[in-house]
C-alpha positions as CSV (number, residue, x, y, z in Angstrom):
1,M,103.2,126.4,113.4
2,V,102.0,128.3,116.5
3,D,98.6,128.4,118.1
4,R,97.3,132.0,117.9
5,Q,95.6,131.9,121.2
6,T,98.2,130.1,123.4
7,G,101.3,130.9,121.5
8,E,102.4,127.3,121.8
9,S,103.5,125.0,119.0
10,V,100.7,123.0,117.6
11,H,103.1,120.2,116.6
12,K,105.0,119.4,119.9
13,D,102.7,116.6,121.0
14,L,102.4,114.9,117.5
15,S,104.4,111.7,116.7
16,C,104.6,112.2,112.9
17,F,104.0,114.6,110.1
18,V,102.2,113.8,106.8
19,L,102.4,116.3,103.8
20,V,100.4,115.4,100.6
21,V,100.8,117.6,97.6
22,T,98.7,117.2,94.4
23,S,99.4,119.7,91.7
24,H,100.8,120.3,88.3
25,G,104.5,120.2,88.2
26,D,107.7,120.3,86.2
27,E,111.0,118.5,86.6
28,G,111.9,118.9,90.3
29,S,109.1,121.4,91.2
30,V,105.4,121.7,91.7
31,V,103.2,124.6,90.7
32,G,101.2,126.4,93.4
33,S,97.7,128.0,93.0
34,D,99.6,131.3,92.3
35,H,101.3,129.6,89.4
36,K,104.7,129.9,90.9
37,H,106.9,126.8,90.9
38,V,108.2,125.5,94.2
39,K,111.2,123.2,94.2
40,I,110.6,119.8,95.9
41,T,113.9,120.1,97.7
42,D,112.8,123.3,99.2
43,M,109.7,121.7,100.5
44,I,111.7,118.9,102.1
45,D,114.1,121.3,103.5
46,M,111.4,123.0,105.3
47,L,110.7,119.7,107.3
48,S,114.4,119.6,108.6
49,A,115.1,120.0,112.3
50,K,116.5,123.5,111.6
51,H,113.2,124.8,110.2
52,F,110.8,122.4,112.1
53,P,112.4,121.6,115.5
54,E,109.2,120.2,117.1
55,M,109.4,117.3,114.7
56,K,113.1,116.4,115.2
57,R,113.7,112.7,115.2
58,K,110.0,112.0,114.3
59,P,108.9,110.4,111.0
60,K,107.8,112.7,108.1
61,I,105.9,111.3,105.2
62,V,105.8,113.3,102.0
63,I,103.6,112.3,99.1
64,I,103.7,114.2,95.9
65,Q,101.5,113.6,92.9
66,A,102.3,115.9,90.1
67,C,103.3,115.7,86.4
68,A,106.9,116.1,85.8
69,G,106.6,118.4,82.8
70,G,107.0,117.5,79.2
71,E,104.4,115.5,77.4
């Protein structure tokens, strides 16, 4: 993520990243506010060094609270 005013990364000075998702879900995915399913593996991949280089070698905590579909 880039600061609109400075053009610099807003994550470069951070020591960790925490993502909390609470939503409805299905097996292996969560449902967004647009009612589209997002795969959990795709969310985790977005935190990789390839997509999120500022957080390379820094801890990332992901908490997902969602039903897994079914009954």
